[in-house]
KEFINU-367381 format. One record per residue (C-alpha): residue number from 1; x, y, z. Coordinates in Angstrom, 1 decimal, m for minus. Example, Ala and Ser with C-alpha at 12.3 -4.5 7.8 and 13.67 -1.06 7.14 Angstrom:
% KEFINU-367381
+-----+--------+--------+--------+
!   n !      X !      Y !      Z !
+-----+--------+--------+--------+
!   1 !   12.3 !   m4.5 !    7.8 !
!   2 !   13.7 !   m1.1 !    7.1 !
+-----+--------+--------+--------+
END
This chain:
% KEFINU-367381
+-----+--------+--------+--------+
!   n !      X !      Y !      Z !
+-----+--------+--------+--------+
!   1 !   m8.1 !  m28.4 ! m168.7 !
!   2 !   m8.2 !  m26.9 ! m172.4 !
!   3 !   m5.5 !  m24.8 ! m173.6 !
!   4 !   m7.6 !  m21.5 ! m173.3 !
!   5 !   m8.0 !  m22.2 ! m169.5 !
!   6 !   m4.4 !  m22.8 ! m169.0 !
!   7 !   m3.6 !  m19.5 ! m170.9 !
!   8 !   m5.9 !  m17.7 ! m168.7 !
!   9 !   m4.4 !  m19.2 ! m165.4 !
!  10 !   m1.1 !  m18.0 ! m166.5 !
!  11 !   m2.1 !  m14.5 ! m167.2 !
!  12 !   m3.9 !  m14.2 ! m163.7 !
!  13 !   m0.7 !  m15.5 ! m161.9 !
!  14 !    1.5 !  m13.2 ! m164.0 !
!  15 !   m0.6 !  m10.3 ! m162.7 !
!  16 !   m0.6 !  m11.2 ! m159.2 !
!  17 !    3.2 !  m11.7 ! m159.3 !
!  18 !    3.6 !   m8.4 ! m160.7 !
!  19 !    1.5 !   m6.7 ! m158.1 !
!  20 !    3.5 !   m8.5 ! m155.3 !
!  21 !    6.9 !   m7.3 ! m156.8 !
!  22 !    5.9 !   m3.6 ! m157.0 !
!  23 !    4.5 !   m3.7 ! m153.4 !
!  24 !    7.8 !   m5.0 ! m151.9 !
!  25 !    9.8 !   m2.2 ! m153.7 !
!  26 !   10.2 !    0.4 ! m150.9 !
!  27 !   13.3 !    2.1 ! m152.0 !
!  28 !   11.6 !    5.4 ! m152.6 !
!  29 !    9.5 !    5.2 ! m149.3 !
!  30 !   10.5 !    6.9 ! m146.1 !
!  31 !    8.2 !    4.6 ! m144.0 !
!  32 !   10.0 !    1.4 ! m143.4 !
!  33 !   10.2 !   m1.3 ! m140.7 !
!  34 !   13.0 !   m3.5 ! m139.5 !
!  35 !   13.5 !   m6.4 ! m137.1 !
!  36 !   15.8 !   m6.5 ! m134.1 !
!  37 !   17.3 !   m9.6 ! m132.7 !
!  38 !   18.8 !   m9.0 ! m129.3 !
!  39 !   22.4 !   m9.9 ! m128.9 !
!  40 !   22.2 !  m11.8 ! m125.6 !
!  41 !   25.9 !  m12.4 ! m125.6 !
!  42 !   26.9 !   m8.8 ! m125.4 !
!  43 !   24.2 !   m8.4 ! m122.3 !
!  44 !   26.0 !  m11.1 ! m120.5 !
!  45 !   29.3 !   m9.5 ! m121.2 !
!  46 !   28.0 !   m6.1 ! m119.9 !
!  47 !   26.5 !   m7.8 ! m116.9 !
!  48 !   29.8 !   m9.4 ! m116.1 !
!  49 !   31.5 !   m6.1 ! m116.5 !
!  50 !   29.2 !   m4.4 ! m113.8 !
!  51 !   29.7 !   m7.2 ! m111.3 !
!  52 !   33.5 !   m6.9 ! m112.0 !
!  53 !   33.2 !   m3.2 ! m111.3 !
!  54 !   31.2 !   m3.4 ! m108.2 !
!  55 !   33.7 !   m6.1 ! m107.0 !
!  56 !   36.5 !   m3.8 ! m107.8 !
!  57 !   34.7 !   m0.9 ! m106.1 !
!  58 !   34.3 !   m2.9 ! m102.9 !
!  59 !   37.9 !   m3.8 ! m102.9 !
!  60 !   38.9 !   m0.2 ! m103.2 !
!  61 !   37.2 !    1.0 ! m100.0 !
!  62 !   39.5 !    1.6 !  m97.1 !
!  63 !   39.1 !    0.6 !  m93.4 !
!  64 !   39.0 !    3.0 !  m90.4 !
!  65 !   39.8 !    1.0 !  m87.3 !
!  66 !   39.0 !    2.1 !  m83.9 !
!  67 !   41.4 !    0.9 !  m81.1 !
!  68 !   39.5 !    1.4 !  m77.8 !
!  69 !   42.7 !    1.1 !  m75.8 !
!  70 !   41.0 !   m1.1 !  m73.2 !
!  71 !   37.6 !    0.4 !  m73.4 !
!  72 !   34.4 !   m0.8 !  m74.9 !
!  73 !   34.4 !   m1.9 !  m78.4 !
!  74 !   33.8 !    0.5 !  m81.3 !
!  75 !   32.8 !   m0.8 !  m84.6 !
!  76 !   35.1 !   m0.2 !  m87.6 !
!  77 !   34.2 !    1.8 !  m90.7 !
!  78 !   34.6 !    1.3 !  m94.4 !
!  79 !   34.6 !    4.3 !  m96.5 !
!  80 !   35.6 !    5.4 ! m100.2 !
!  81 !   39.2 !    6.7 ! m100.2 !
!  82 !   39.3 !   10.3 ! m100.4 !
!  83 !   36.2 !   10.8 !  m98.0 !
!  84 !   35.8 !   11.3 !  m94.3 !
!  85 !   35.2 !    8.9 !  m91.4 !
!  86 !   32.3 !    9.9 !  m89.2 !
!  87 !   32.8 !   10.3 !  m85.4 !
!  88 !   31.2 !    7.4 !  m83.8 !
!  89 !   28.0 !    8.5 !  m81.9 !
!  90 !   28.7 !    6.8 !  m78.7 !
!  91 !   32.0 !    7.3 !  m76.9 !
!  92 !   33.7 !    4.1 !  m75.5 !
!  93 !   33.8 !    3.5 !  m71.8 !
!  94 !   36.5 !    2.4 !  m69.4 !
!  95 !   36.2 !    2.1 !  m65.7 !
!  96 !   38.0 !    4.7 !  m63.6 !
!  97 !   38.8 !    6.7 !  m66.8 !
!  98 !   37.3 !    9.7 !  m68.8 !
!  99 !   37.5 !    9.5 !  m72.5 !
! 100 !   39.5 !   12.3 !  m74.1 !
! 101 !   39.1 !   11.6 !  m77.7 !
! 102 !   40.4 !    9.7 !  m80.7 !
! 103 !   44.0 !   10.1 !  m81.7 !
! 104 !   46.4 !    9.3 !  m84.5 !
! 105 !   50.2 !    9.3 !  m83.9 !
! 106 !   49.4 !   11.2 !  m80.4 !
! 107 !   47.5 !   14.0 !  m82.2 !
! 108 !   43.8 !   14.3 !  m81.7 !
! 109 !   41.8 !   13.2 !  m84.8 !
! 110 !   39.8 !   15.9 !  m86.8 !
! 111 !   36.8 !   14.0 !  m88.3 !
! 112 !   36.7 !   16.6 !  m91.1 !
! 113 !   39.9 !   15.3 !  m92.5 !
! 114 !   39.8 !   13.3 !  m95.8 !
! 115 !   41.5 !    9.8 !  m95.7 !
! 116 !   43.2 !    8.1 !  m98.5 !
! 117 !   44.5 !    4.9 !  m96.8 !
! 118 !   43.6 !    2.5 !  m93.9 !
! 119 !   44.3 !    4.2 !  m90.6 !
! 120 !   43.7 !    3.1 !  m86.9 !
! 121 !   42.4 !    5.7 !  m84.4 !
! 122 !   43.3 !    5.1 !  m80.8 !
! 123 !   41.2 !    6.1 !  m77.6 !
! 124 !   42.9 !    8.3 !  m75.1 !
! 125 !   42.0 !    8.1 !  m71.5 !
! 126 !   42.6 !   10.5 !  m68.6 !
! 127 !   42.1 !   10.1 !  m64.8 !
! 128 !   39.4 !   12.5 !  m63.3 !
! 129 !   40.5 !   14.6 !  m60.1 !
! 130 !   38.0 !   16.6 !  m58.1 !
! 131 !   38.1 !   20.3 !  m57.7 !
! 132 !   36.5 !   22.3 !  m54.8 !
! 133 !   35.6 !   26.1 !  m55.1 !
! 134 !   35.2 !   28.4 !  m52.2 !
! 135 !   33.2 !   31.2 !  m53.6 !
! 136 !   32.8 !   33.6 !  m50.8 !
! 137 !   29.2 !   34.5 !  m51.4 !
! 138 !   29.4 !   34.2 !  m55.3 !
! 139 !   28.0 !   31.5 !  m57.6 !
! 140 !   28.4 !   30.1 !  m61.0 !
! 141 !   25.8 !   31.3 !  m63.5 !
! 142 !   25.7 !   27.8 !  m65.0 !
! 143 !   26.4 !   24.5 !  m63.7 !
! 144 !   30.2 !   24.0 !  m63.7 !
! 145 !   31.9 !   20.5 !  m63.4 !
! 146 !   33.7 !   19.8 !  m60.1 !
! 147 !   36.5 !   17.9 !  m61.6 !
! 148 !   39.4 !   18.1 !  m64.2 !
! 149 !   40.7 !   15.3 !  m66.2 !
! 150 !   44.4 !   14.5 !  m66.1 !
! 151 !   45.9 !   14.8 !  m69.6 !
! 152 !   43.6 !   17.5 !  m70.6 !
! 153 !   43.8 !   21.4 !  m70.0 !
! 154 !   40.9 !   23.0 !  m68.1 !
! 155 !   40.4 !   26.8 !  m67.5 !
! 156 !   38.5 !   27.7 !  m64.3 !
! 157 !   35.2 !   29.4 !  m64.8 !
! 158 !   34.4 !   33.1 !  m63.8 !
! 159 !   31.8 !   33.2 !  m61.0 !
! 160 !   29.7 !   36.2 !  m60.2 !
! 161 !   28.6 !   37.9 !  m56.9 !
! 162 !   26.1 !   40.8 !  m56.4 !
! 163 !   27.6 !   44.1 !  m55.7 !
! 164 !   31.2 !   43.0 !  m56.7 !
! 165 !   33.6 !   42.2 !  m59.5 !
! 166 !   35.4 !   39.0 !  m59.7 !
! 167 !   39.1 !   39.8 !  m59.1 !
! 168 !   40.7 !   36.3 !  m59.4 !
! 169 !   41.5 !   32.9 !  m58.0 !
! 170 !   44.0 !   31.7 !  m55.4 !
! 171 !   44.9 !   28.1 !  m55.0 !
! 172 !   44.7 !   26.1 !  m52.0 !
! 173 !   46.2 !   28.1 !  m48.9 !
! 174 !   48.3 !   30.3 !  m51.2 !
! 175 !   48.2 !   34.1 !  m51.1 !
! 176 !   48.9 !   34.5 !  m54.9 !
! 177 !   45.7 !   35.7 !  m56.9 !
! 178 !   45.6 !   35.1 !  m60.6 !
! 179 !   43.0 !   36.7 !  m62.7 !
! 180 !   42.6 !   33.4 !  m64.6 !
! 181 !   43.9 !   29.9 !  m63.9 !
! 182 !   44.3 !   27.0 !  m66.4 !
! 183 !   45.0 !   23.6 !  m65.0 !
! 184 !   47.7 !   22.0 !  m67.1 !
! 185 !   47.3 !   18.8 !  m68.8 !
! 186 !   50.4 !   17.6 !  m66.7 !
! 187 !   48.7 !   18.2 !  m63.4 !
! 188 !   47.4 !   15.6 !  m61.1 !
! 189 !   45.6 !   15.2 !  m57.8 !
! 190 !   42.6 !   17.0 !  m56.3 !
! 191 !   42.7 !   20.9 !  m56.2 !
! 192 !   40.9 !   23.7 !  m54.4 !
! 193 !   40.5 !   27.3 !  m55.4 !
! 194 !   39.2 !   30.5 !  m53.6 !
! 195 !   37.4 !   33.2 !  m55.4 !
! 196 !   38.4 !   36.9 !  m54.5 !
! 197 !   36.2 !   39.9 !  m55.2 !
! 198 !   36.7 !   43.7 !  m55.5 !
! 199 !   34.8 !   46.8 !  m56.2 !
! 200 !   37.2 !   47.4 !  m59.1 !
! 201 !   38.5 !   45.5 !  m62.0 !
! 202 !   41.8 !   46.3 !  m63.8 !
! 203 !   43.5 !   45.9 !  m67.1 !
! 204 !   46.9 !   44.7 !  m66.7 !
! 205 !   49.5 !   45.8 !  m69.2 !
! 206 !   52.7 !   44.0 !  m70.3 !
! 207 !   54.9 !   47.1 !  m69.2 !
! 208 !   53.8 !   46.4 !  m65.6 !
! 209 !   51.2 !   49.1 !  m65.4 !
! 210 !   47.4 !   48.8 !  m64.8 !
! 211 !   44.3 !   50.7 !  m65.6 !
! 212 !   41.4 !   50.8 !  m63.2 !
! 213 !   38.8 !   49.8 !  m65.9 !
! 214 !   35.5 !   48.8 !  m64.4 !
! 215 !   33.6 !   49.7 !  m61.2 !
! 216 !   30.9 !   47.5 !  m59.6 !
! 217 !   28.5 !   50.7 !  m58.8 !
! 218 !   28.0 !   49.4 !  m55.1 !
! 219 !   24.7 !   51.0 !  m53.8 !
! 220 !   26.2 !   50.6 !  m50.1 !
! 221 !   29.5 !   52.5 !  m50.5 !
! 222 !   30.0 !   56.2 !  m50.9 !
! 223 !   33.8 !   55.8 !  m51.7 !
! 224 !   36.2 !   53.7 !  m53.5 !
! 225 !   40.1 !   53.5 !  m53.1 !
! 226 !   42.2 !   52.9 !  m56.1 !
! 227 !   45.7 !   51.7 !  m54.9 !
! 228 !   49.2 !   52.7 !  m56.1 !
! 229 !   49.9 !   49.0 !  m56.8 !
! 230 !   47.8 !   46.0 !  m57.4 !
! 231 !   49.2 !   42.4 !  m57.2 !
! 232 !   48.1 !   39.9 !  m59.5 !
! 233 !   49.4 !   37.0 !  m61.6 !
! 234 !   52.6 !   37.0 !  m59.2 !
! 235 !   53.4 !   40.6 !  m60.5 !
! 236 !   53.0 !   44.1 !  m58.7 !
! 237 !   51.3 !   46.3 !  m61.2 !
! 238 !   51.4 !   50.2 !  m60.9 !
! 239 !   48.0 !   51.7 !  m61.3 !
! 240 !   48.5 !   54.7 !  m63.7 !
! 241 !   45.1 !   55.3 !  m65.3 !
! 242 !   41.5 !   55.7 !  m64.7 !
! 243 !   39.7 !   54.1 !  m67.4 !
! 244 !   37.2 !   55.5 !  m70.2 !
! 245 !   33.7 !   56.2 !  m68.4 !
! 246 !   34.8 !   54.4 !  m65.2 !
! 247 !   32.8 !   56.5 !  m62.7 !
! 248 !   30.3 !   58.1 !  m65.1 !
! 249 !   27.3 !   56.1 !  m63.7 !
! 250 !   27.9 !   57.5 !  m60.1 !
! 251 !   26.2 !   60.8 !  m61.0 !
! 252 !   23.0 !   59.1 !  m61.9 !
! 253 !   23.1 !   56.9 !  m58.7 !
! 254 !   23.4 !   60.1 !  m56.6 !
! 255 !   20.6 !   61.9 !  m58.4 !
! 256 !   18.2 !   58.9 !  m57.8 !
! 257 !   19.3 !   58.4 !  m54.1 !
! 258 !   20.3 !   55.0 !  m54.6 !
! 259 !   23.6 !   55.1 !  m52.6 !
! 260 !   22.7 !   54.4 !  m48.9 !
! 261 !   25.3 !   53.9 !  m46.2 !
! 262 !   24.3 !   52.9 !  m42.8 !
! 263 !   20.7 !   54.0 !  m43.6 !
! 264 !   21.8 !   57.4 !  m44.8 !
! 265 !   21.2 !   58.5 !  m48.5 !
! 266 !   24.5 !   59.9 !  m49.7 !
! 267 !   24.7 !   62.9 !  m51.9 !
! 268 !   28.5 !   62.6 !  m52.7 !
! 269 !   31.0 !   60.2 !  m53.5 !
! 270 !   34.8 !   60.1 !  m53.0 !
! 271 !   37.5 !   58.5 !  m55.2 !
! 272 !   40.7 !   57.9 !  m53.2 !
! 273 !   43.1 !   58.0 !  m56.2 !
! 274 !   46.8 !   56.8 !  m56.2 !
! 275 !   49.8 !   59.2 !  m56.3 !
! 276 !   50.8 !   56.9 !  m59.2 !
! 277 !   47.9 !   58.3 !  m61.3 !
! 278 !   49.0 !   60.0 !  m64.5 !
! 279 !   46.1 !   59.9 !  m66.7 !
! 280 !   42.2 !   60.2 !  m66.5 !
! 281 !   40.6 !   58.9 !  m69.6 !
! 282 !   37.5 !   60.1 !  m71.5 !
! 283 !   34.4 !   60.6 !  m69.6 !
! 284 !   35.8 !   58.8 !  m66.5 !
! 285 !   34.0 !   61.4 !  m64.3 !
! 286 !   31.3 !   62.6 !  m66.8 !
! 287 !   28.7 !   64.8 !  m65.2 !
! 288 !   30.0 !   64.0 !  m61.7 !
! 289 !   29.7 !   67.2 !  m60.0 !
! 290 !   29.3 !   65.6 !  m56.4 !
! 291 !   32.3 !   63.5 !  m56.8 !
! 292 !   35.6 !   64.4 !  m55.0 !
! 293 !   39.1 !   63.0 !  m55.8 !
! 294 !   41.4 !   62.7 !  m52.8 !
! 295 !   45.1 !   62.0 !  m53.4 !
! 296 !   47.4 !   61.0 !  m50.7 !
! 297 !   50.9 !   63.0 !  m50.7 !
! 298 !   53.4 !   64.2 !  m48.3 !
! 299 !   53.0 !   68.0 !  m48.9 !
! 300 !   50.9 !   70.2 !  m50.9 !
! 301 !   53.7 !   71.1 !  m53.3 !
! 302 !   53.9 !   67.5 !  m54.4 !
! 303 !   50.2 !   67.3 !  m54.7 !
! 304 !   50.1 !   70.5 !  m57.1 !
! 305 !   53.0 !   69.1 !  m59.1 !
! 306 !   51.0 !   65.9 !  m59.4 !
! 307 !   48.0 !   67.7 !  m60.4 !
! 308 !   49.6 !   69.8 !  m63.0 !
! 309 !   51.1 !   66.8 !  m64.6 !
! 310 !   48.1 !   64.8 !  m64.7 !
! 311 !   46.5 !   64.3 !  m68.1 !
! 312 !   42.7 !   64.7 !  m68.2 !
! 313 !   41.0 !   63.9 !  m71.4 !
! 314 !   37.6 !   65.4 !  m72.5 !
! 315 !   34.3 !   64.8 !  m70.6 !
! 316 !   35.8 !   65.2 !  m67.2 !
! 317 !   35.1 !   69.1 !  m66.9 !
! 318 !   34.4 !   69.0 !  m63.1 !
! 319 !   37.7 !   67.1 !  m62.6 !
! 320 !   39.6 !   69.7 !  m64.6 !
! 321 !   38.2 !   72.4 !  m62.4 !
! 322 !   39.0 !   70.8 !  m59.1 !
! 323 !   42.3 !   69.2 !  m60.0 !
! 324 !   43.9 !   72.0 !  m62.1 !
! 325 !   43.6 !   74.3 !  m59.1 !
! 326 !   40.6 !   76.5 !  m59.7 !
! 327 !   38.7 !   75.1 !  m56.5 !
! 328 !   41.6 !   73.1 !  m54.9 !
! 329 !   39.9 !   73.4 !  m51.4 !
! 330 !   36.8 !   71.8 !  m52.5 !
! 331 !   38.0 !   69.0 !  m55.0 !
! 332 !   41.2 !   67.6 !  m53.8 !
! 333 !   43.4 !   67.4 !  m50.7 !
! 334 !   46.0 !   65.5 !  m48.7 !
! 335 !   44.8 !   62.4 !  m46.8 !
! 336 !   46.3 !   59.8 !  m44.8 !
+-----+--------+--------+--------+
END
């Protein structure tokens, strides 16, 4: 190659080198690229940390143990500290016993309670005993169990009877009647109860007085007797009041010829009131123009004295007329 050719080649190579140098200078260009080589060592470290955390989380969980106390086995639970255990969907079984629930330190466990540490819940068992009911023509509106469980309180249900109001229960051959009876958790043995009925129900006050508060509106009776005293719950209560609106429905029954006694339609109704009565509450005899009040007394002076002292609230206009002396011969008298 002659000298001219060599010079030309040198010039060409110089131009190409210059072009390549300028093309690589991107210092003033916003678009640029870069390469990334992943750091696998850091990933391994991160993965190791996750495994360690999961292992640590597993170790932090607490155990809820279920001791069936001689019953069928119930699986334990593992939960996060600060959360709640769930009630086992199936109760344990134990021959001859009824399951009463899960307990911790002799206290029934509330499954809405948050737990911070391992605990053991223990099954509590009770012995079932039978209950027999003598309902005297009454019935339970819903199926009631005929047993109670020793170690658990049980309140007797309230039966119903057409034309009557439930008065209370007596136990076994006992004569005492109780408006409600609750079998204690310490009671044992089989039990029997008899239902008692009345045309009237009473509200019993702590001061030993009672209010005649509800009437059954029987269609087969043209009279009702309110006693001076009524015994219930082992206490003799003095009946001092006729409750609000107590006999107001009698007027409608008489107008509709609904009260029939021995085949005869009755057009009047008699309330035999107690001498202990001191108050007739609002609307007790509302619109009851054909209702008479009879009061037992030893003499007319005593009866008038009682009538004068009687408090009669509004809505009992007819009662005011007959008791306060405007029509004494029609509305009230001595009986017995």
